[in-house]
Backbone as a printed PyTorch tensor [residue, N CA C, xyz], in Angstrom:
tensor([[[ 111.2850, -155.2220,  110.3930],
         [ 112.4800, -155.1790,  109.4380],
         [ 112.6000, -153.8210,  108.8870]],

        [[ 113.7820, -153.3500,  108.6840],
         [ 114.1640, -151.9750,  108.1590],
         [ 115.3350, -151.9930,  107.2890]],

        [[ 115.1940, -151.7600,  106.1590],
         [ 116.1320, -151.6040,  105.1810],
         [ 116.2960, -150.1830,  104.4000]],

        [[ 117.2030, -149.3620,  104.8720],
         [ 117.8910, -147.9530,  104.4770],
         [ 118.3690, -148.2060,  103.1420]],

        [[ 118.1060, -147.1440,  101.9470],
         [ 118.6560, -147.0170,  100.6200],
         [ 119.1470, -145.4090,  100.7210]],

        [[ 119.9400, -145.3750,   99.5170],
         [ 120.1860, -143.7140,   99.3160],
         [ 119.2240, -142.8150,   99.2750]],

        [[ 118.3350, -143.2400,   98.4510],
         [ 117.2550, -142.2790,   98.4910],
         [ 115.7550, -142.9260,   99.0200]],

        [[ 115.8730, -143.7740,  100.0700],
         [ 114.5470, -144.2190,  100.8130],
         [ 114.9760, -145.3730,  101.8520]],

        [[ 113.3270, -145.7330,  101.7280],
         [ 113.6790, -147.0450,  102.9820],
         [ 112.5410, -148.1540,  102.7980]],

        [[ 112.7060, -149.0700,  103.1940],
         [ 111.8060, -150.2940,  102.9720],
         [ 111.6620, -151.0450,  104.2540]],

        [[ 110.3690, -150.9100,  104.7690],
         [ 109.9190, -151.5050,  106.0190],
         [ 109.1720, -153.1420,  106.0210]],

        [[ 109.2190, -153.5420,  106.9160],
         [ 108.4540, -154.8920,  106.9010],
         [ 107.5070, -154.9710,  108.0300]],

        [[ 106.1740, -155.5510,  108.3440],
         [ 105.4620, -155.4090,  109.5400],
         [ 105.2930, -154.4800,  109.9190]],

        [[ 104.6110, -153.3020,  109.2550],
         [ 104.4550, -152.0940,  110.0140],
         [ 102.6780, -151.8760,  110.0070]],

        [[ 102.6920, -151.0060,  111.4300],
         [ 101.1920, -150.5800,  111.7080],
         [ 101.3750, -149.0590,  111.8030]],

        [[ 100.3760, -148.6170,  111.1870],
         [  99.9130, -147.0420,  111.2520],
         [  99.1830, -146.5880,  112.2520]],

        [[  99.2480, -145.4650,  113.3480],
         [  98.5650, -145.0980,  113.9820],
         [  97.8760, -143.4020,  113.7760]],

        [[  96.7280, -143.4410,  114.0430],
         [  96.5760, -142.1640,  114.3980],
         [  95.4570, -141.4190,  114.8980]],

        [[  96.1840, -140.5270,  115.9360],
         [  95.2700, -140.4650,  117.0950],
         [  95.2970, -141.2420,  118.2670]],

        [[  96.0960, -142.1800,  118.0270],
         [  96.2670, -143.0460,  119.3710],
         [  95.6720, -144.6490,  118.5920]],

        [[  94.9410, -144.6110,  117.4150],
         [  94.1920, -145.6450,  117.0690],
         [  94.6670, -146.2430,  115.7450]],

        [[  94.7420, -147.7390,  115.6910],
         [  95.7610, -148.1180,  114.6030],
         [  94.6500, -147.9460,  113.3110]],

        [[  95.3400, -147.4950,  112.0920],
         [  94.3610, -147.4590,  110.9930],
         [  94.8450, -148.3660,  110.0020]],

        [[  96.1410, -148.4880,  109.7710],
         [  96.5440, -149.5160,  108.6580],
         [  97.5370, -150.6850,  109.4790]],

        [[  97.7170, -151.6270,  108.5580],
         [  98.6640, -152.8050,  109.0280],
         [  99.4360, -153.0800,  107.7620]],

        [[ 100.4090, -152.9300,  107.5720],
         [ 101.0750, -153.3600,  106.2250],
         [ 102.1760, -154.4490,  106.0950]],

        [[ 102.2550, -155.4010,  105.1690],
         [ 103.4040, -156.6690,  105.0890],
         [ 104.5900, -155.4480,  104.7400]],

        [[ 104.2370, -154.3620,  103.6900],
         [ 105.6720, -153.8450,  103.5050],
         [ 105.1120, -152.3630,  103.0630]],

        [[ 106.0180, -151.5780,  103.4340],
         [ 105.9450, -150.0500,  103.2220],
         [ 107.1550, -149.5600,  102.9360]],

        [[ 107.2450, -148.8660,  101.6170],
         [ 108.6670, -148.5020,  100.9470],
         [ 108.3590, -146.9380,  100.9730]],

        [[ 109.3360, -146.1470,  101.0550],
         [ 109.4280, -144.6950,  100.5620],
         [ 110.6540, -144.2840,   99.8540]],

        [[ 110.5350, -143.5100,   98.7650],
         [ 111.7310, -143.6090,   98.0500],
         [ 111.4290, -141.9820,   97.3040]],

        [[ 112.5960, -141.3940,   97.0260],
         [ 112.8430, -139.9560,   96.3230],
         [ 113.2640, -140.3110,   94.9750]],

        [[ 112.5200, -140.1390,   94.0690],
         [ 112.8840, -140.1790,   92.6710],
         [ 113.0740, -139.0310,   91.5660]],

        [[ 113.2080, -139.3830,   90.5790],
         [ 113.2020, -138.0840,   89.8180],
         [ 112.0120, -137.4900,   89.4080]],

        [[ 110.8810, -137.9470,   89.5910],
         [ 109.5170, -137.4130,   89.5740],
         [ 108.8270, -136.8970,   90.8990]],

        [[ 109.6310, -137.4010,   91.8560],
         [ 109.1230, -137.1350,   93.0410],
         [ 108.8580, -138.0160,   94.0060]],

        [[ 108.5130, -137.8820,   95.5300],
         [ 108.4570, -138.8120,   96.4110],
         [ 107.4150, -139.6100,   96.1030]],

        [[ 107.6300, -140.9980,   96.6130],
         [ 106.5320, -142.1000,   96.5790],
         [ 106.6310, -142.9690,   97.8000]],

        [[ 105.2920, -143.4440,   98.3770],
         [ 105.0520, -144.1240,   99.4060],
         [ 104.3440, -145.1760,   99.0840]],

        [[ 104.7690, -146.5350,   98.9520],
         [ 103.9340, -147.6630,   98.6010],
         [ 103.8420, -148.4390,   99.5510]],

        [[ 102.6550, -149.0860,   99.7580],
         [ 102.2640, -150.1630,  100.9010],
         [ 101.5860, -151.6940,  100.3220]],

        [[ 102.0340, -152.1840,  100.6650],
         [ 101.1160, -153.5910,  100.3770],
         [ 100.7830, -154.5700,  101.8150]],

        [[  99.6570, -155.3940,  101.4070],
         [  99.1480, -156.5500,  102.3170],
         [  98.4270, -157.2930,  101.5100]],

        [[  98.3250, -158.3780,  101.9370],
         [  97.6100, -159.5110,  101.1890],
         [  97.7400, -159.2590,   99.9750]],

        [[  96.7860, -159.0840,   99.0130],
         [  97.1450, -158.8590,   97.5030],
         [  96.8030, -157.6660,   97.0450]],

        [[  96.6100, -156.5500,   97.9410],
         [  96.2500, -155.4290,   97.8670],
         [  97.5010, -154.2410,   97.9950]],

        [[  97.5120, -153.1330,   97.1420],
         [  98.5870, -152.4010,   97.1400],
         [  97.9560, -150.7860,   97.4710]],

        [[  98.3950, -149.8190,   98.0050],
         [  98.2450, -148.6420,   97.9420],
         [  99.2210, -147.7440,   97.9210]],

        [[  99.1670, -146.9850,   96.8880],
         [ 100.3490, -145.8930,   96.5840],
         [ 100.0290, -144.1610,   96.4440]],

        [[ 100.9290, -143.6180,   97.1110],
         [ 100.7900, -142.2860,   97.4850],
         [ 102.2040, -141.6770,   96.5290]],

        [[ 101.8670, -140.9510,   95.5240],
         [ 102.7710, -140.4030,   94.6330],
         [ 102.5730, -139.0480,   94.6820]],

        [[ 103.9180, -138.2040,   94.9650],
         [ 104.0170, -136.7820,   94.7610],
         [ 104.9040, -136.4220,   93.5790]],

        [[ 104.4390, -135.3550,   93.2860],
         [ 105.6480, -134.8750,   92.1790],
         [ 106.2720, -133.5070,   92.6160]],

        [[ 107.3500, -133.1930,   91.9870],
         [ 107.9350, -132.0090,   92.2950],
         [ 107.2960, -130.7340,   91.9750]],

        [[ 106.4040, -130.9870,   91.1710],
         [ 105.2550, -129.8120,   90.1920],
         [ 104.1830, -129.3540,   91.3680]],

        [[ 103.9410, -130.3100,   92.4380],
         [ 103.0040, -130.4010,   93.3610],
         [ 101.9800, -131.2520,   93.1890]],

        [[ 101.6590, -132.0520,   92.2030],
         [ 100.5310, -133.0680,   91.9930],
         [ 100.7580, -134.1140,   93.2840]],

        [[  99.7180, -134.5440,   93.7050],
         [  99.7920, -135.9080,   94.6030],
         [  98.3840, -136.6830,   94.1400]],

        [[  98.8040, -138.0290,   93.9650],
         [  98.2260, -139.0700,   93.4250],
         [  98.1090, -140.1520,   94.3110]],

        [[  96.7670, -140.7290,   94.7640],
         [  96.4640, -141.7440,   95.3830],
         [  96.1090, -143.0270,   94.4250]],

        [[  96.7700, -144.3360,   94.5680],
         [  95.8170, -145.1670,   93.8240],
         [  96.1600, -146.3380,   94.6060]],

        [[  94.9960, -146.9700,   94.7380],
         [  94.7510, -148.3710,   95.2560],
         [  94.0230, -149.5500,   94.4400]],

        [[  94.3540, -150.7040,   94.8700],
         [  93.5440, -151.7540,   94.1370],
         [  93.9710, -152.9230,   94.9630]],

        [[  92.5700, -153.0750,   95.6440],
         [  92.3490, -154.1320,   96.2540],
         [  92.9180, -154.4300,   97.8610]],

        [[  92.7580, -152.8920,   98.2460],
         [  93.4060, -152.7580,   99.5000],
         [  92.6870, -153.1880,  100.3980]],

        [[  93.4000, -154.1210,  101.2500],
         [  92.4150, -154.5890,  102.5280],
         [  93.2670, -154.3510,  103.8060]],

        [[  94.0820, -153.8300,  104.0010],
         [  94.6420, -153.1880,  105.3730],
         [  94.2470, -152.4690,  106.2130]],

        [[  93.5230, -151.4900,  105.9730],
         [  92.5140, -150.5050,  106.6720],
         [  91.8730, -151.0220,  107.5590]],

        [[  91.6460, -150.7200,  109.0320],
         [  90.8500, -151.2340,  109.7990],
         [  89.2170, -150.9290,  109.6380]],

        [[  89.2710, -149.8370,  109.2060],
         [  87.5670, -149.3100,  108.9260],
         [  87.3580, -149.6140,  107.6410]],

        [[  87.9850, -149.9220,  106.7200],
         [  87.7440, -150.4670,  105.3410],
         [  87.8260, -152.0950,  104.8130]],

        [[  87.0930, -152.5660,  104.3290],
         [  87.3470, -154.0650,  103.9430],
         [  88.0020, -153.9220,  102.8300]],

        [[  88.0250, -153.1320,  101.7040],
         [  88.3860, -153.2470,  100.5850],
         [  88.4460, -151.8120,   99.8410]],

        [[  89.6830, -151.3810,   99.5100],
         [  89.7700, -150.0000,   98.6010],
         [  90.1850, -150.0540,   97.2020]],

        [[  89.5530, -149.6620,   96.3060],
         [  89.6780, -149.4480,   95.0410],
         [  89.9730, -147.6930,   94.5320]],

        [[  91.1160, -147.0480,   94.5820],
         [  90.6080, -145.8800,   94.2180],
         [  91.8470, -145.3190,   93.1640]],

        [[  91.6930, -143.9250,   92.3120],
         [  92.7950, -143.3060,   91.6220],
         [  92.2350, -141.6230,   91.8370]],

        [[  92.7930, -141.1160,   92.5500],
         [  92.6000, -139.9700,   92.9630],
         [  93.8410, -138.8710,   92.8140]],

        [[  93.7060, -137.8190,   92.2080],
         [  94.5570, -136.9930,   91.9040],
         [  94.4780, -135.5610,   92.4610]],

        [[  95.2930, -134.8310,   93.3530],
         [  94.8760, -133.8960,   93.7770],
         [  96.0670, -132.6200,   93.2180]],

        [[  95.6040, -131.8420,   92.1760],
         [  96.4320, -130.6650,   91.3400],
         [  95.3700, -129.6200,   91.5100]],

        [[  95.3630, -128.6020,   92.6290],
         [  94.6480, -127.4210,   93.0150],
         [  93.2540, -127.9180,   93.0040]],

        [[  92.7400, -128.9300,   92.9640],
         [  91.3620, -129.7980,   93.2440],
         [  91.6530, -131.3450,   93.0700]],

        [[  90.5540, -132.0250,   93.5490],
         [  90.6990, -133.4230,   93.1060],
         [  90.0410, -133.7220,   92.0910]],

        [[  90.5890, -135.0100,   91.3270],
         [  89.7460, -135.7350,   90.2850],
         [  90.0860, -136.8340,   90.5450]],

        [[  88.9470, -138.0420,   89.9900],
         [  89.3190, -139.0680,   90.0950],
         [  88.1400, -139.9390,   90.6210]],

        [[  88.3960, -141.2810,   91.4070],
         [  87.3610, -142.0670,   91.7370],
         [  87.6890, -142.5450,   92.7320]],

        [[  87.0130, -143.2670,   93.9140],
         [  86.8670, -144.0930,   94.8940],
         [  85.8670, -144.9670,   95.3860]],

        [[  86.3620, -146.2300,   95.4700],
         [  85.2240, -147.3930,   95.6900],
         [  85.6890, -148.0770,   96.8460]],

        [[  84.9900, -148.1650,   98.1580],
         [  85.1490, -148.7580,   99.0620],
         [  84.1010, -149.6010,   99.6950]],

        [[  84.3550, -150.7630,  100.2400],
         [  83.2860, -151.8300,  100.4500],
         [  83.7690, -152.1440,  102.1880]],

        [[  82.3890, -152.4690,  102.6100],
         [  82.4630, -152.6050,  104.2010],
         [  83.4440, -151.2480,  105.0730]],

        [[  82.6520, -150.2450,  104.9320],
         [  82.9810, -149.1440,  105.6520],
         [  82.5200, -148.9120,  107.0300]],

        [[  83.1550, -149.1790,  108.3570],
         [  82.6240, -149.2050,  109.4180],
         [  82.8000, -147.4010,  109.9510]],

        [[  81.5600, -146.9980,  110.2170],
         [  81.3320, -145.5790,  110.6480],
         [  80.7360, -145.6570,  111.9960]],

        [[  81.5760, -145.7830,  113.0790],
         [  80.8590, -145.7120,  114.4090],
         [  79.6580, -146.9830,  114.1530]],

        [[  78.3930, -146.6910,  114.2640],
         [  77.5420, -147.6760,  114.3590],
         [  76.8320, -147.8930,  113.2390]],

        [[  77.2170, -147.3480,  112.2000],
         [  76.4880, -147.6350,  110.7600],
         [  77.7660, -148.6050,  110.2400]],

        [[  77.2630, -149.1630,  109.5110],
         [  78.2210, -150.0200,  108.3030],
         [  77.6450, -149.5290,  106.7700]],

        [[  78.7330, -149.0840,  106.1690],
         [  78.2490, -148.9740,  104.4260],
         [  78.7680, -150.0620,  103.7610]],

        [[  77.8900, -150.6630,  103.2190],
         [  78.1780, -151.7920,  102.3070],
         [  79.1600, -151.3450,  101.2460]],

        [[  78.7660, -150.1270,  100.4350],
         [  79.8660, -149.5560,   99.4060],
         [  79.4630, -148.3090,   99.3580]],

        [[  80.8580, -147.7320,   99.2390],
         [  80.6840, -146.1450,   98.7490],
         [  81.5270, -146.1260,   97.3400]],

        [[  80.8570, -145.4550,   96.6730],
         [  81.5600, -145.1770,   95.3390],
         [  81.3530, -143.4400,   94.9510]],

        [[  82.4870, -143.2440,   94.9180],
         [  82.5110, -141.6300,   94.6510],
         [  83.1460, -140.8930,   93.4480]],

        [[  82.8400, -139.8810,   92.8570],
         [  83.7650, -139.5510,   91.7750],
         [  83.9970, -137.9350,   92.3190]],

        [[  85.5930, -137.3480,   91.9070],
         [  85.8520, -136.2210,   92.3160],
         [  85.7890, -135.3560,   91.1460]],

        [[  85.5060, -133.9210,   91.5860],
         [  85.6300, -133.2350,   90.3440],
         [  85.6950, -131.8330,   91.1040]],

        [[  87.6160, -131.2200,   91.1440],
         [  87.4770, -130.0740,   92.0380],
         [  87.1490, -129.9610,   93.3330]],

        [[  86.3660, -129.3230,   93.6280],
         [  86.0700, -129.4120,   95.3550],
         [  84.7160, -130.0190,   95.5310]],

        [[  84.0010, -130.8320,   94.5750],
         [  82.9960, -131.4740,   94.8590],
         [  83.2450, -132.7300,   94.3770]],

        [[  82.1420, -133.5750,   95.0120],
         [  82.0990, -135.0020,   95.0050],
         [  80.6510, -135.3760,   94.6070]],

        [[  80.4540, -136.8060,   93.8740],
         [  78.8830, -137.3480,   93.7700],
         [  79.1550, -138.8390,   93.4920]],

        [[  78.4170, -139.1810,   93.9560],
         [  78.3890, -140.8520,   94.1520],
         [  76.9470, -141.4680,   94.5890]],

        [[  77.3660, -142.6630,   94.8130],
         [  76.3600, -143.7970,   95.6160],
         [  76.8450, -144.3730,   96.9280]],

        [[  75.9750, -144.5700,   98.0450],
         [  76.0360, -145.3210,   98.7940],
         [  75.3150, -146.1780,   99.1390]],

        [[  75.6840, -147.6890,   99.3020],
         [  74.6940, -148.5730,   99.5700],
         [  75.2890, -148.8610,  101.0410]],

        [[  73.7800, -149.2420,  101.4350],
         [  73.8370, -149.4200,  103.0200],
         [  72.6390, -150.4120,  103.5730]],

        [[  72.5960, -151.5040,  104.0170],
         [  71.7080, -152.3930,  104.5310],
         [  70.5680, -152.5920,  103.3310]],

        [[  71.0750, -152.6700,  102.0950],
         [  70.1890, -152.5960,  100.9690],
         [  69.5310, -151.6360,  100.1980]],

        [[  69.7960, -150.4720,  100.6490],
         [  69.0440, -149.3150,  100.5510],
         [  70.4540, -148.7040,   99.6810]],

        [[  70.1900, -148.2000,   98.7090],
         [  71.1190, -147.3580,   97.7900],
         [  70.7830, -146.1010,   97.6420]],

        [[  71.6160, -145.1910,   98.2150],
         [  71.4200, -143.5400,   98.2660],
         [  72.5680, -142.9410,   97.1340]],

        [[  71.9080, -141.8930,   96.6470],
         [  72.8460, -141.1420,   95.6820],
         [  72.7890, -139.8100,   96.4390]],

        [[  73.7550, -139.1610,   95.8940],
         [  74.1670, -137.8250,   96.3180],
         [  75.5200, -137.0850,   95.9610]],

        [[  75.8500, -135.8820,   96.7350],
         [  77.1360, -135.2530,   96.3030],
         [  77.4020, -134.2210,   97.7610]],

        [[  78.7730, -133.8180,   97.2300],
         [  78.9800, -132.9830,   98.8290],
         [  80.0480, -132.0100,   98.2040]],

        [[  80.8790, -131.5290,   99.2470],
         [  81.9930, -130.5940,   98.9550],
         [  82.8760, -130.9640,   99.8460]],

        [[  84.2430, -131.0840,   99.4140],
         [  85.5560, -131.0100,   99.9650],
         [  86.2540, -129.6940,  100.2750]],

        [[  86.7210, -129.3090,  101.0990],
         [  87.7030, -128.3720,  101.6620],
         [  88.7780, -128.5480,  101.9450]],

        [[  89.8350, -128.6680,  101.1040],
         [  91.1730, -129.1400,  101.1690],
         [  91.8410, -127.9520,  102.3100]],

        [[  92.8070, -128.6110,  103.0470],
         [  93.4100, -127.8750,  103.8350],
         [  94.9740, -128.5640,  103.7080]],

        [[  95.7580, -127.4880,  102.9580],
         [  96.8320, -127.5260,  102.7360],
         [  97.9420, -127.9240,  103.6190]],

        [[  97.7180, -126.9940,  104.6430],
         [  98.8490, -126.9860,  105.9660],
         [  98.7880, -128.3380,  106.5580]],

        [[  97.4510, -128.6860,  106.8310],
         [  97.0790, -129.8160,  107.5440],
         [  96.0420, -130.9080,  107.0200]],

        [[  96.7390, -131.8630,  106.1850],
         [  96.1870, -132.3800,  105.2110],
         [  94.5790, -133.2320,  106.0420]],

        [[  94.7490, -133.7310,  106.9540],
         [  93.7890, -134.3490,  107.7140],
         [  92.7500, -133.6680,  108.5910]],

        [[  92.8450, -132.0850,  108.6510],
         [  91.8220, -131.2290,  108.6290],
         [  91.1490, -130.7800,  107.5620]],

        [[  91.4430, -131.4860,  106.4620],
         [  90.4070, -131.1970,  105.1150],
         [  88.8700, -131.7020,  105.4300]],

        [[  87.9770, -130.7880,  105.2770],
         [  86.8090, -131.0530,  105.7400],
         [  86.2680, -131.7180,  104.6180]],

        [[  84.8250, -132.4700,  104.9310],
         [  83.7240, -132.9570,  103.9720],
         [  82.7100, -133.1490,  104.5430]],

        [[  81.6210, -132.6350,  103.5060],
         [  80.2120, -132.4390,  103.8240],
         [  79.4350, -133.0180,  102.8320]],

        [[  78.6370, -133.7620,  103.0110],
         [  77.8280, -134.6580,  102.0230],
         [  76.4260, -134.8700,  102.2720]],

        [[  75.6560, -134.9240,  101.3610],
         [  73.9110, -135.7820,  101.6470],
         [  73.7840, -136.7570,  100.6370]],

        [[  73.1660, -137.9370,  100.8160],
         [  72.8400, -138.9420,  100.0450],
         [  71.4950, -139.2070,  100.4000]],

        [[  70.5930, -139.3230,   99.5570],
         [  69.1530, -139.6040,   99.6330],
         [  68.4370, -140.9220,   98.7860]],

        [[  67.9000, -141.5540,   99.4380],
         [  67.3560, -142.8730,   98.6760],
         [  66.2890, -143.7220,   99.7190]],

        [[  65.3840, -144.6430,   98.9370],
         [  64.8200, -145.4620,   99.8420],
         [  64.3560, -144.6900,  101.0460]],

        [[  63.5960, -143.2950,  100.8890],
         [  62.9500, -142.6870,  102.0860],
         [  63.8760, -142.1430,  102.9930]],

        [[  65.3730, -142.3700,  102.9160],
         [  66.4520, -142.1860,  103.8020],
         [  67.0770, -141.0710,  103.5200]],

        [[  67.7340, -140.3550,  104.1300],
         [  68.8260, -139.1890,  104.1310],
         [  69.9130, -139.7100,  104.7030]],

        [[  71.2490, -139.8260,  104.4910],
         [  72.4530, -140.1060,  104.9490],
         [  73.3320, -138.9240,  104.8540]],

        [[  73.7530, -138.3370,  106.2030],
         [  74.4850, -137.2280,  105.8990],
         [  76.0750, -137.2600,  106.4890]],

        [[  77.2620, -137.0820,  105.7990],
         [  78.2250, -137.0250,  106.0230],
         [  79.1360, -135.7710,  106.2780]],

        [[  79.7600, -135.6590,  107.6340],
         [  79.9880, -134.4900,  107.7960],
         [  81.3900, -134.5640,  108.7270]],

        [[  82.5660, -133.6570,  108.5600],
         [  83.7620, -133.7470,  109.4220],
         [  85.1370, -133.8980,  108.6690]],

        [[  86.0000, -134.2190,  108.9640],
         [  87.3210, -133.8280,  108.6060],
         [  87.9550, -135.1950,  108.3270]],

        [[  89.1840, -135.5450,  107.7710],
         [  89.5860, -136.9890,  107.7210],
         [  90.1780, -137.4040,  108.8320]],

        [[  90.2640, -136.7090,  109.9090],
         [  90.5160, -137.4030,  111.4270],
         [  89.3580, -138.0170,  111.7610]],

        [[  88.0480, -137.3950,  111.5910],
         [  86.9330, -138.2170,  112.2320],
         [  85.5540, -137.7650,  111.1150]],

        [[  84.8900, -138.5770,  110.3840],
         [  84.2190, -138.3110,  109.3570],
         [  82.8260, -138.8430,  110.3050]],

        [[  81.7170, -137.7860,  110.4940],
         [  80.6150, -138.5050,  111.0920],
         [  79.7900, -138.8500,  109.8520]],

        [[  78.8940, -140.1710,  110.0240],
         [  77.9760, -140.5120,  109.0100],
         [  76.6070, -140.5380,  109.9160]],

        [[  75.4720, -139.8880,  109.5500],
         [  74.4970, -140.6430,  110.5040],
         [  73.1110, -140.3320,  109.1230]],

        [[  72.1540, -141.2030,  109.7640],
         [  70.8390, -141.3800,  108.9880],
         [  69.6990, -140.7220,  109.5110]],

        [[  68.7200, -139.8630,  108.5720],
         [  67.1900, -139.5230,  109.0800],
         [  66.3460, -140.1150,  108.2870]]])
């Protein structure tokens, strides 16, 4: 069901696809243009995700208990883009091809990130870089290395396809 308003819309029962693959299922999705900027808000189960822009160019992603993404069991995040990234992201049950990550915790600072990844009882710590692509945000590249328990986990790719592998 779709309801349109003067400065936005609200839809129920929404599935979002990326590259022919379903990535999100939402109970409700709303978009509005307000005095501070555009706002896109999604809900499912008890979780919410908010993507908020400002007319000055700042973008903010905020998520609390978001469980609607096919590749992630739960997402909590508060990430701000304003020339660089700042904030945090915590994801549980991340599926990356053959490897399942129990928990990912990242802190962002400019074009760098640091954090912890837990997979199969092993905790790894590491850091990496993000190269933002403002023309095509899905082509934003990410590269990082995490070490722990005698293992090294590599993360490389762009937001369309992130490769994660261990050595």
